[in-house]
C-alpha positions as CSV (number, residue, x, y, z in Angstrom):
1,M,9.4,20.2,2.8
2,Y,8.3,16.6,2.2
3,P,5.8,15.8,-0.6
4,P,2.5,14.5,0.2
5,K,1.8,10.6,0.0
6,T,-2.0,10.8,-0.4
7,V,-4.4,12.5,-2.7
8,F,-6.2,14.3,0.1
9,E,-3.4,16.8,0.7
10,I,-4.4,18.8,-2.4
11,E,-7.9,19.5,-1.2
12,K,-6.9,23.2,-0.5
13,G,-4.5,25.2,-2.6
14,E,-4.3,26.9,-5.9
15,D,-6.7,26.3,-8.7
16,F,-6.1,22.9,-10.4
17,K,-5.7,24.4,-13.9
18,K,-3.5,27.2,-12.8
19,T,-1.2,24.8,-10.9
20,L,-1.1,22.4,-14.0
21,A,0.0,25.5,-16.0
22,R,2.9,26.3,-13.6
23,L,4.0,22.7,-13.8
24,H,4.1,22.4,-17.6
25,H,5.0,25.9,-18.8
26,R,8.5,26.9,-19.4
27,E,9.7,30.4,-20.7
28,E,12.0,30.5,-23.6
29,D,12.8,33.8,-25.5
30,E,10.0,35.5,-23.7
31,Q,7.5,33.0,-25.0
32,I,5.4,30.5,-23.1
33,I,5.6,26.9,-24.3
34,V,2.7,24.7,-23.1
35,E,3.7,20.9,-22.9
36,E,1.0,18.3,-23.6
37,I,-0.2,16.7,-20.4
38,S,-0.8,13.0,-20.5
39,E,-3.6,11.4,-18.5
40,R,-1.0,9.5,-16.4
41,D,0.6,12.9,-15.4
42,K,-2.8,14.4,-14.4
43,V,-3.4,11.4,-12.2
44,L,0.1,11.6,-10.6
45,F,-0.4,15.4,-10.1
46,K,-3.0,14.7,-7.6
47,R,-0.4,13.1,-5.3
48,R,2.1,15.9,-5.3
49,R,2.4,19.7,-4.8
50,L,4.8,22.4,-5.7
51,S,7.5,23.5,-3.2
52,D,6.0,26.8,-2.5
53,E,2.5,25.5,-1.9
54,P,1.6,25.0,1.7
55,C,0.7,21.6,3.2
56,Q,-3.1,21.7,3.8
57,V,-5.2,19.7,6.3
58,P,-7.9,17.8,4.5
59,N,-11.2,19.2,4.8
60,K,-13.3,17.2,2.2
61,I,-14.5,13.7,1.8
62,L,-13.2,12.2,-1.4
63,Y,-14.6,8.5,-1.1
64,K,-16.5,6.4,1.3
65,F,-15.6,2.8,1.1
66,Q,-17.4,-0.1,2.4
67,T,-15.6,-2.5,4.6
68,A,-17.2,-5.4,6.3
69,K,-19.8,-6.4,8.9
70,F,-17.5,-5.8,11.9
71,G,-15.6,-2.8,10.3
72,C,-12.0,-2.2,9.7
73,F,-9.3,-2.6,12.2
74,K,-6.2,-1.6,10.4
75,L,-5.4,0.8,7.4
76,A,-2.2,1.3,5.4
77,F,-1.5,3.6,2.5
78,S,1.1,2.5,-0.2
79,H,4.2,4.6,-0.4
80,N,3.1,6.3,-3.6
81,G,-0.3,7.1,-2.2
82,K,-2.3,5.2,-4.9
83,Y,-3.6,2.3,-2.8
84,L,-5.2,2.0,0.6
85,A,-5.0,-1.5,2.2
86,A,-7.9,-2.1,4.7
87,A,-8.2,-5.1,7.0
88,C,-11.9,-5.9,7.0
89,T,-13.4,-8.2,9.7
90,Q,-16.3,-10.4,8.9
91,D,-18.2,-13.2,10.8
92,N,-16.2,-15.3,13.2
93,S,-13.3,-12.8,13.2
94,K,-12.3,-13.8,9.6
95,T,-10.6,-10.8,8.1
96,I,-10.1,-10.1,4.4
97,I,-7.9,-7.4,2.9
98,K,-9.4,-4.9,0.5
99,I,-7.2,-2.7,-1.5
100,F,-8.7,0.4,-2.6
101,D,-7.6,2.7,-5.6
102,V,-7.7,6.2,-4.3
103,D,-7.4,7.6,-7.9
104,D,-10.9,6.3,-8.8
105,G,-12.4,4.9,-5.8
106,T,-12.6,1.3,-7.1
107,I,-11.5,-2.0,-5.3
108,P,-9.3,-3.8,-7.8
109,Y,-7.8,-6.3,-5.3
110,I,-9.3,-8.4,-2.5
111,Y,-7.2,-10.8,-0.6
112,K,-8.6,-13.8,1.4
113,G,-6.6,-12.6,4.4
114,H,-6.5,-14.5,7.7
115,R,-8.9,-16.7,9.9
116,N,-8.7,-14.1,12.7
117,I,-8.2,-10.3,13.2
118,I,-5.4,-8.6,11.4
119,H,-3.3,-6.4,13.7
120,D,-0.9,-4.9,11.2
121,L,-0.3,-4.1,7.5
122,D,2.8,-2.8,5.9
123,W,3.9,-2.0,2.4
124,S,7.4,-2.7,0.9
125,L,9.2,0.5,-0.2
126,N,8.6,-0.4,-3.9
127,D,4.9,-1.1,-3.2
128,K,5.2,-4.6,-4.7
129,F,4.5,-6.3,-1.6
130,L,2.1,-6.1,1.4
131,I,2.5,-8.0,4.7
132,S,-0.4,-8.7,7.0
133,S,0.0,-9.8,10.6
134,S,-2.8,-11.7,12.4
135,S,-4.0,-13.4,15.6
136,D,-4.2,-16.6,13.6
137,Y,-0.4,-17.1,14.4
138,T,0.7,-16.2,10.9
139,S,2.2,-13.1,8.9
140,I,1.5,-13.3,5.2
141,V,3.3,-11.6,2.4
142,W,1.1,-10.8,-0.7
143,K,2.2,-9.5,-4.1
144,V,0.4,-6.6,-5.6
145,P,0.0,-6.3,-9.3
146,R,2.2,-3.9,-11.3
147,T,-0.6,-2.8,-13.5
148,A,-4.0,-1.6,-12.6
149,D,-5.7,-3.6,-15.3
150,E,-5.5,-6.8,-13.2
151,V,-8.3,-7.7,-11.0
152,I,-7.8,-9.9,-7.9
153,D,-10.9,-11.8,-6.5
154,E,-11.0,-13.1,-2.8
155,E,-11.4,-16.8,-3.7
156,E,-8.4,-16.8,-6.2
157,S,-6.0,-14.6,-4.1
158,E,-4.3,-17.3,-2.3
159,K,-3.4,-19.0,-5.5
160,T,-2.4,-15.8,-7.5
161,S,-1.0,-13.3,-4.9
162,L,0.0,-15.2,-1.8
163,V,3.8,-15.2,-1.8
164,C,4.9,-16.4,1.6
165,V,3.6,-17.4,5.0
166,F,5.6,-17.0,8.3
167,N,4.3,-19.1,11.1
168,H,4.5,-18.1,14.8
169,P,3.8,-19.8,18.1
170,S,1.2,-17.2,19.1
171,Y,-0.7,-14.0,18.0
172,V,1.3,-11.7,15.7
173,Y,0.8,-8.0,16.6
174,G,3.1,-6.4,14.1
175,G,5.0,-7.0,10.8
176,K,7.5,-4.5,9.2
177,I,9.3,-4.7,5.8
178,M,12.6,-3.2,6.5
179,P,14.4,-0.9,3.9
180,E,16.6,-3.1,1.7
181,K,19.1,-1.9,-1.0
182,I,19.5,-5.4,-2.4
183,V,16.8,-5.9,-5.3
184,E,14.8,-9.1,-5.2
185,R,15.1,-9.4,-1.3
186,L,13.0,-8.5,1.6
187,I,14.1,-8.5,5.3
188,I,10.9,-8.6,7.6
189,A,10.6,-8.1,11.3
190,T,7.5,-9.4,13.3
191,I,6.6,-9.1,16.8
192,C,4.7,-12.0,18.6
193,F,2.7,-12.4,21.8
194,D,5.6,-14.3,23.3
195,G,7.6,-11.0,23.4
196,K,10.0,-12.1,20.8
197,V,11.1,-10.2,17.6
198,R,11.7,-12.5,14.6
199,I,13.6,-11.6,11.6
200,W,12.8,-13.3,8.3
201,L,14.2,-13.4,4.9
202,M,12.3,-13.5,1.6
203,E,13.9,-13.6,-1.9
204,Y,11.9,-13.3,-5.0
205,D,12.5,-13.4,-8.8
206,N,11.7,-10.8,-11.5
207,K,8.2,-12.0,-11.8
208,D,7.7,-11.4,-7.9
209,E,7.4,-15.2,-7.3
210,L,9.2,-16.7,-4.2
211,K,12.5,-18.1,-4.7
212,R,13.4,-18.6,-0.8
213,G,11.9,-17.5,2.3
214,G,12.5,-18.5,6.1
215,F,13.5,-17.7,9.6
216,L,16.8,-15.9,10.2
217,K,16.9,-15.1,14.0
218,K,14.9,-14.4,17.2
219,I,15.5,-11.4,19.5
C-alpha cells in the first residue's frame, strides 16, 4: 500500500495520540518504553499512516488559501506533501506562483511567474525545483529553499529563485522533470503549441545554482 503524499489523508483514522503511541512504543522484556517525539516528527507524522490503517477520503477542510483576482488554473503538490504550488492569475493574464505550506497554512514563497497563463507546474523528485510552463512562450525552473525559515517575495523572486528559462516558439502547455539518477542534473521535457516535444538539460551546483542549461533535442 502506498503512503499518502498530503496531510489530508489522515482526516479519518485512529485517534492521533493513540497512533503516535503505536509509532513510538516498543516492547522490551514485557515493558513499554516510550520514546521522546520531536516537533519535527509530529509534523512529518501528519503526512504518513501505518500499514494497517485504511486510506481515507478527505472529508474536512483544513485551509482555505487566497489565490488571485482571476483564480487558480493549476495546482501541484510537492512529492513530500509539504508544499502546494498554485498558479494564480491576476489582471492582464499575468500569473504568479504562490507556494503554500500545508503544515501551518502560510505562504512562505511567492514567485513572479509569467506574463501570461501558466498551463503546467511540476516538481523535481527531491522537491528542490519547480518548473512552470506558460502561454508567454517560456518554461521557467525555480529553486525552492531548503529551509522553511527563508521567505521569498514576488519582487525579489527573479533575482533569488529563478534558475533557468527555456524559450519556445509558441505557447507551452506542459513541462515535466524526468526521474534522474545523476545528482545535480535535471532532464526536462516540454510540449509546445507547435506539436513538438523538446528535451532540455539543466545542471546545477551544490548551492542549487545553474551551471549549464540548454536545448538537447526536439521530437
